[in-house]
C-alpha positions as a Python dict, from the first residue, in 0.01 Angstrom:
ca = {
    (1, 'X'): (0, 0, 0),
    (2, 'X'): (134, 336, -96),
    (3, 'X'): (36, 678, 40),
    (4, 'X'): (23, 1028, -128),
    (5, 'X'): (-144, 1228, 126),
    (6, 'X'): (-175, 1291, 505),
    (7, 'X'): (-543, 1185, 464),
    (8, 'X'): (-425, 844, 343),
    (9, 'X'): (-204, 802, 660),
    (10, 'X'): (-505, 898, 869),
    (11, 'X'): (-694, 616, 712),
    (12, 'X'): (-429, 372, 774),
    (13, 'X'): (-437, 466, 1125),
    (14, 'X'): (-831, 475, 1165),
    (15, 'X'): (-836, 111, 1049),
    (16, 'X'): (-638, 5, 1370),
    (17, 'X'): (-855, 231, 1578),
    (18, 'X'): (-629, 540, 1598),
    (19, 'X'): (-770, 887, 1585),
    (20, 'X'): (-529, 1161, 1587),
    (21, 'X'): (-648, 1549, 1645),
    (22, 'X'): (-462, 1746, 1899),
    (23, 'X'): (-575, 2088, 1752),
    (24, 'X'): (-247, 2187, 1562),
    (25, 'X'): (-140, 2031, 1247),
    (26, 'X'): (201, 1976, 1307),
    (27, 'X'): (144, 1805, 1654),
    (28, 'X'): (-105, 1568, 1476),
    (29, 'X'): (184, 1492, 1235),
    (30, 'X'): (425, 1445, 1509),
    (31, 'X'): (194, 1202, 1690),
    (32, 'X'): (126, 998, 1371),
    (33, 'X'): (476, 972, 1318),
    (34, 'X'): (492, 759, 1685),
    (35, 'X'): (167, 591, 1575),
    (36, 'X'): (292, 440, 1257),
    (37, 'X'): (628, 344, 1405),
    (38, 'X'): (444, 146, 1672),
    (39, 'X'): (229, -50, 1419),
    (40, 'X'): (547, -134, 1235),
    (41, 'X'): (733, -243, 1551),
    (42, 'X'): (427, -450, 1666),
    (43, 'X'): (425, -611, 1341),
    (44, 'X'): (82, -470, 1229),
    (45, 'X'): (212, -315, 896),
    (46, 'X'): (485, -416, 662),
    (47, 'X'): (791, -235, 580),
    (48, 'X'): (680, -104, 243),
    (49, 'X'): (356, 53, 426),
    (50, 'X'): (573, 181, 707),
    (51, 'X'): (824, 378, 468),
    (52, 'X'): (566, 514, 243),
    (53, 'X'): (351, 660, 546),
    (54, 'X'): (678, 783, 695),
    (55, 'X'): (751, 971, 355),
    (56, 'X'): (425, 1124, 351),
    (57, 'X'): (456, 1237, 731),
    (58, 'X'): (810, 1380, 678),
    (59, 'X'): (689, 1561, 362),
    (60, 'X'): (398, 1724, 550),
    (61, 'X'): (603, 1803, 849),
    (62, 'X'): (850, 1997, 649),
    (63, 'X'): (547, 2203, 498),
    (64, 'X'): (425, 2303, 811),
    (65, 'X'): (777, 2394, 981),
    (66, 'X'): (807, 2623, 659),
    (67, 'X'): (473, 2758, 710),
    (68, 'X'): (546, 2847, 1078),
    (69, 'X'): (884, 3015, 962),
    (70, 'X'): (723, 3243, 709),
    (71, 'X'): (479, 3390, 967),
}
């Protein structure tokens, strides 16, 4: 399974009963990093899924940091 958007990663987490909403997008992304890593370590997702999700999360995290810097 490959991911292209943050929404795709959210849907992956929802399949395992994890809903993330902390109120700030950057915090949500950081918590999703932790949750995806936990799913991988627990053997619930394969390496390809893990890497694909992490790439999306890293890209979105970078975008949010750039937005915060430009304010």
